[in-house]
N, C-alpha and C positions, 0 to 999 in steps of 0.2 A: 524672124528678127536675128540679126548678126551680133554676136556678142564684140564687145568693145576690146581692141587689141591692148593687151597690158603693155605699159611702159618699162622698160628695163632700165633702171637707173645703175650707176656704177656706185655710187654712194648716196646716203640718205641725204636729205636736203637739212641745211643748218637748222638745230634745234628740233629735229624729228626723228623719228625711230622708222626703221624699215620692216615690213611684215610681210612674210610668205604667207599667201593665202592658201597654198595647198592645192587641193585639186582643181580642175578646171569648172566642174558643177560649182565647188564652193564659190569660187571668182564669179561666175555668171550669177550665182544667186544673190550676192553681193551687189553686183552691176544693177541687176533687176529691182533690187530694194532702194536703191538710190534714185534709179530713175524714176520710180513710181513716186517717191517722196518730192521730186523736184518737180514733176508733172502736178502732183496734187497742191503742191504750194502755188507754182506760177499761174495755175487755173484758178487758184483762188485769189488771186490779185497780188500775191506777194512778190518783192524785189528779188532780183538775183541774188543778192548777198543773203536775204533772209532766207530764200531756198536752200543756198549753199551752208547756211548755218544750221537749218533743219536736219540736213544730210547729216552734218559733223556730229550735232547733238546726239541723233540717233544713233551713230557709231558707237560714241561713248557711252550711251545708255547700254547698248548691246553688250559692250566689251565690261563693263560693270556688272551686268547680270551673270555674263560668262565667267568672270572672276569669282562670284559668289557660288558658282556651281563646283568649282574645283576644290 
Protein backbone atom coordinates (compact mmCIF):
# COMPACT_ATOMS: atom_id res chain seq x y z
CA UNK A 1 0.00 0.00 0.00
CA UNK A 2 1.33 3.42 -0.94
CA UNK A 3 0.96 6.18 1.62
CA UNK A 4 -0.86 9.36 0.69
CA UNK A 5 1.51 12.22 -0.03
CA UNK A 6 1.01 15.09 2.41
CA UNK A 7 -0.36 18.40 1.20
CA UNK A 8 1.98 21.22 2.07
CA UNK A 9 -0.14 24.30 2.58
CA UNK A 10 1.56 27.65 3.05
CA UNK A 11 -1.01 28.75 5.61
CA UNK A 12 -3.81 27.25 7.65
CA UNK A 13 -7.35 27.34 6.26
CA UNK A 14 -9.44 30.09 7.83
CA UNK A 15 -10.67 29.06 11.28
CA UNK A 16 -8.38 26.03 11.47
CA UNK A 17 -4.98 25.28 12.91
CA UNK A 18 -2.11 23.48 11.23
CA UNK A 19 -0.50 20.57 13.02
CA UNK A 20 2.79 18.91 12.22
CA UNK A 21 2.34 15.17 12.51
CA UNK A 22 5.99 14.47 13.24
CA UNK A 23 7.46 11.32 11.84
CA UNK A 24 6.48 9.56 8.65
CA UNK A 25 5.38 6.56 10.73
CA UNK A 26 2.99 8.76 12.73
CA UNK A 27 1.48 10.23 9.56
CA UNK A 28 1.06 6.79 8.00
CA UNK A 29 -0.58 5.49 11.19
CA UNK A 30 -3.10 8.35 11.16
CA UNK A 31 -3.79 7.83 7.44
CA UNK A 32 -4.40 4.12 8.01
CA UNK A 33 -6.78 4.80 10.89
CA UNK A 34 -8.74 7.33 8.81
CA UNK A 35 -8.99 4.94 5.85
CA UNK A 36 -10.13 2.11 8.14
CA UNK A 37 -12.87 4.28 9.65
CA UNK A 38 -13.97 5.52 6.22
CA UNK A 39 -14.09 1.96 4.84
CA UNK A 40 -16.07 0.65 7.80
CA UNK A 41 -18.57 3.48 7.58
CA UNK A 42 -19.13 3.28 3.82
CA UNK A 43 -19.36 -0.52 3.88
CA UNK A 44 -21.98 -0.11 6.59
CA UNK A 45 -24.13 1.98 4.26
CA UNK A 46 -23.27 5.43 5.64
CA UNK A 47 -23.07 8.47 3.43
CA UNK A 48 -19.85 10.23 2.48
CA UNK A 49 -20.67 13.05 4.91
CA UNK A 50 -21.32 10.62 7.76
CA UNK A 51 -18.04 8.84 7.03
CA UNK A 52 -16.07 12.09 7.11
CA UNK A 53 -17.82 13.12 10.31
CA UNK A 54 -16.84 9.81 11.91
CA UNK A 55 -13.19 10.40 10.99
CA UNK A 56 -13.35 13.94 12.39
CA UNK A 57 -15.01 12.86 15.63
CA UNK A 58 -12.55 10.01 16.05
CA UNK A 59 -9.69 12.47 15.73
CA UNK A 60 -11.30 14.83 18.23
CA UNK A 61 -11.74 11.95 20.68
CA UNK A 62 -8.11 10.88 20.25
CA UNK A 63 -6.92 14.47 20.80
CA UNK A 64 -8.99 14.79 23.98
CA UNK A 65 -7.57 11.53 25.34
CA UNK A 66 -4.03 12.62 24.48
CA UNK A 67 -4.58 15.95 26.23
CA UNK A 68 -5.73 14.15 29.40
CA UNK A 69 -2.48 12.15 29.44
CA UNK A 70 -0.29 15.29 29.47
